[in-house]
C-alpha positions as CSV (number, residue, x, y, z in Angstrom):
1,M,111.6,76.7,91.5
2,K,112.3,75.3,95.0
3,N,114.8,76.9,97.3
4,T,117.2,74.9,99.5
5,S,116.7,76.9,102.7
6,A,115.8,75.2,106.0
7,I,112.9,72.9,106.1
8,R,110.2,74.0,108.6
9,F,107.3,72.5,110.4
10,A,103.7,73.7,110.8
11,I,100.5,72.6,112.5
12,C,97.4,72.3,110.3
13,L,94.6,74.5,111.6
14,K,92.2,74.2,108.6
15,N,91.7,71.7,105.8
16,K,88.7,73.1,104.0
17,G,88.1,70.7,101.1
18,S,91.5,69.0,101.5
19,D,91.1,65.4,102.4
20,D,94.8,64.9,102.6
21,L,95.3,67.2,105.6
22,V,94.5,66.4,109.2
23,I,93.7,69.2,111.6
24,R,96.1,69.5,114.5
25,K,98.7,67.4,112.8
26,V,102.3,68.6,112.3
27,Y,103.5,68.7,108.6
28,Q,106.8,69.3,107.0
29,V,106.9,72.5,104.9
30,L,109.3,72.4,102.0
31,P,111.1,75.6,100.9
32,D,109.4,77.2,98.0
33,E,109.8,81.0,97.8
34,K,107.7,81.4,94.7
35,A,104.7,79.6,96.3
36,E,105.1,81.6,99.5
37,R,105.0,84.9,97.6
38,Q,101.6,83.7,96.3
39,G,100.4,82.8,99.8
40,L,100.9,79.1,99.5
41,L,103.0,76.5,101.3
42,R,104.5,73.3,99.9
43,I,103.4,70.6,102.3
44,F,104.1,66.8,102.5
45,D,100.5,65.7,103.1
46,E,98.8,62.4,103.9
47,S,99.3,61.2,100.3
48,G,103.0,61.2,100.9
49,E,103.5,63.7,98.2
50,D,104.1,67.4,98.4
51,Y,101.4,69.8,97.3
52,L,100.6,73.5,97.6
53,Y,98.1,74.6,100.2
54,P,97.0,78.0,101.4
55,A,99.4,79.3,104.1
56,G,96.4,80.3,106.2
57,Y,95.7,76.6,106.9
58,F,98.9,76.4,108.9
59,F,100.8,77.8,111.9
60,F,104.6,77.5,111.9
61,I,106.2,75.9,115.0
62,D,109.7,75.7,116.3
63,V,110.8,72.3,117.4
64,P,113.9,71.1,119.2
65,Q,116.6,69.5,117.0
66,K,115.9,66.0,118.3
67,V,112.2,66.3,117.5
68,E,113.1,67.8,114.1
69,R,115.3,64.7,113.3
70,L,112.4,62.4,114.3
71,L,109.9,64.3,112.2
72,R,112.2,64.2,109.2
73,Q,112.7,60.5,109.6
74,R,108.9,60.0,109.7
75,V,108.5,61.9,106.5
76,S,111.3,60.0,104.8
77,A,109.9,56.6,105.8
78,A,106.4,57.6,104.5
79,A,107.8,58.4,101.0
């Protein structure tokens, strides 16, 4: 079950066999405690949908609030 904690952002560092991930691109990470306990992250990928990917593919980043708002708008517009 998804949690409603804060949405985070991460940079993709690997995409081994995942055509819907672009290396060095920033992705929105949706809260999903169950997936994270299993070493996975729920990511909005290039398909516009959210899927689970290995956490090791990503590096979490902190972004200023203004940038976060713009990134969220970009994800919403893509959906």
